[in-house]
Structure formats: C-alpha cells, structure tokens
C-alpha positions in Angstrom: -0.1 9.4 23.2 0.4 5.6 23.6 0.4 4.2 27.1 2.4 1.2 28.4 0.5 -2.0 27.7 -1.6 -3.4 30.4 -3.7 -6.6 30.3 -6.6 -4.5 31.8 -7.1 -2.6 28.6 -10.4 -3.2 26.9 -10.7 -3.8 23.1 -11.8 -0.3 22.6 -8.6 1.2 24.0 -6.3 2.3 21.2 -3.5 0.1 22.4 -5.6 -3.0 21.7 -6.6 -2.0 18.2 -5.0 -4.1 15.4 -2.0 -2.7 13.4 -1.6 -2.6 9.7 1.7 -1.6 8.1 2.0 -1.0 4.4 4.5 -3.9 4.2 1.7 -6.3 5.0 0.1 -5.6 1.7 3.1 -4.9 -0.5 3.5 -7.3 -3.5 7.2 -6.4 -3.8 7.9 -7.9 -0.4 8.4 -11.5 0.5 6.7 -13.2 3.4 10.1 -13.0 5.2 10.1 -9.3 4.7 6.6 -8.9 6.2 4.0 -9.5 3.5 0.9 -11.1 5.2 -1.3 -12.0 2.2 -0.8 -13.9 -1.1 1.4 -12.1 -3.6 -1.4 -12.3 -6.3 -3.8 -10.4 -3.9 -1.2 -7.9 -2.7 -0.7 -4.3 -4.0 2.4 -2.7 -5.4 3.9 -0.3 -2.9 0.8 0.7 -0.9 1.0 3.8 1.4 -0.4 4.4 4.8 -2.7 7.1 3.4 -4.2 4.6 0.9 -4.8 2.1 3.6 -6.4 4.7 5.8 -8.7 6.0 3.0 -10.0 2.4 2.3 -10.6 1.7 6.0 -12.4 4.9 6.6 -14.6 4.3 3.5 -15.4 0.8 4.9 -16.7 2.4 8.1 -13.8 1.3 10.3 -12.5 3.5 13.2 -8.9 4.3 12.3 -5.9 5.9 13.9 -2.6 6.8 12.1 0.8 6.6 13.8 4.1 7.8 12.6 5.9 4.4 13.0 8.0 2.3 10.7 7.8 -1.5 10.2 10.7 -3.0 12.1 11.8 -5.2 9.1 12.2 -2.2 6.8 15.7 -1.9 5.4 15.6 1.9 5.0 13.5 3.3 7.9 14.1 6.9 6.7 12.3 6.2 3.4 9.0 8.3 3.5 7.2 5.6 1.4 7.4 3.1 4.3 6.4 5.4 7.1 3.0 5.0 8.8 1.1 2.5 10.8 -2.6 2.2 10.8 -4.5 1.2 13.9 -8.0 -0.1 13.5 -10.6 -0.7 16.2 -11.6 -4.2 15.4 -13.5 -5.5 18.4 -16.1 -4.1 20.8 -16.0 -4.2 24.6 -17.0 -7.8 24.7 -14.3 -8.9 22.3 -16.6 -9.6 19.3 -15.8 -8.1 15.9 -17.5 -4.8 15.3 -18.4 -5.5 11.6 -19.8 -8.8 10.5 -18.1 -8.5 7.1 -14.7 -8.4 8.8 -14.6 -11.3 11.3 -10.8 -11.5 11.2 -7.8 -9.3 10.7 -7.0 -11.2 7.5 -10.4 -10.2 6.0 -9.6 -6.6 6.6 -6.2 -7.0 4.9 -7.8 -8.7 1.9 -10.4 -6.0 1.6 -7.9 -3.2 1.8 -5.7 -4.9 -0.8 -8.7 -5.4 -3.1 -9.8 -1.7 -2.8 -6.5 0.1 -3.1 -6.2 -0.4 -6.9 -9.7 1.1 -7.3 -8.8 4.4 -5.5 -9.1 7.5 -7.7 -5.5 8.5 -6.9 -4.2 5.1 -8.1 -6.2 5.2 -11.3 -5.0 8.8 -12.1 -1.4 7.8 -11.3 -1.7 4.8 -13.6 -3.2 6.9 -16.4 -0.3 9.5 -16.1 2.3 6.7 -16.3 0.7 5.2 -19.4 0.7 8.6 -21.1 4.3 9.3 -20.2 5.3 5.8 -21.6 3.4 6.5 -24.8 5.2 9.9 -25.3 8.5 8.3 -24.6 8.0 5.6 -27.1 6.9 8.1 -29.8 10.0 10.2 -29.1 12.3 7.2 -29.4 10.7 6.0 -32.6 11.0 9.5 -34.2 14.7 9.7 -33.2 15.7 6.4 -34.7 13.4 6.5 -37.7 15.2 9.1 -39.8 18.4 7.2 -40.7 17.7 5.7 -44.2 21.1 6.7 -45.6 23.1 5.4 -42.7 26.6 4.6 -43.7 26.2 5.4 -47.5 28.3 8.6 -47.4 31.2 7.1 -45.6 34.7 7.3 -47.1 36.3 4.0 -47.6 
C-alpha cells in the first residue's frame, strides 16, 4: 500500500522508485499524449506486462500497480492499465546498475527489447498467417468470374 509522500523517504522506498507507464513507449502516441522517447524507437501498443518482463530480465527490482496514465482518453480500456515502478537508485542516490545511469536509458532499453519478446514474435507470426489466409480467400472468391456479363439479356 502506498504511503503519503514524505521528503524523508530514501531511494529504496517504493514511493521514490521511478514510474513507467505504457504510454511512455507507445509509438501511436504523440509527445503531447505522453510518449517520452523518439517515435522511431518506440513500440506499438506496449503493455505493462511486457514492460515488467523486460525489466525483470534486465535484473531490475520491479513493482506493478493498477494505475492508469492521467492523459489516457479512455481510462477503462484494459490495454492502458498498469504502472511499473522500478527501484533505480541505492540508499546514497547513485544508480543501481551502471548500464542504466538515467531513466531514459531504461526506457530506451525496454523499447528495444519488447519487440524481441517471445509473445510479440508469436503474435506477429499469427497475424501474418491470418493475413495470408485472408488474401488467398479473397483471390479465390474474385478469380472465378471469366464470363462476367456475357449471359446478360440486352
């Protein structure tokens, strides 16, 4: 349970951990809508679960909260739910991991790793197969009309 903020909190208290919302990494959002990294580096519709998986695999201490980004237009949409908290600094205020000296480096790492997740690759593969089947069906349906219009009465 979150406590009221106090300046006496240390960097290891959960209230002082950095927050990452899926909107920070979403390539479909504008900067005004909350994206925090360049569009070319961002990911299409990331979920809090994907962000959590990448952070855990990078060795970061992670917490998940059932919160919604304040700029979301539809806060009841389950795709936008979730806030990830990451313990970023130690007691003295220095970054815990030398490869992540800033919050931006964490965001860029997460955006780079999400497309490589097994769940993303499988979902992409399934979408490609569905698109191929749909194109085959549409070409079969329209390909059988050689005698179109020849038997019409004039």
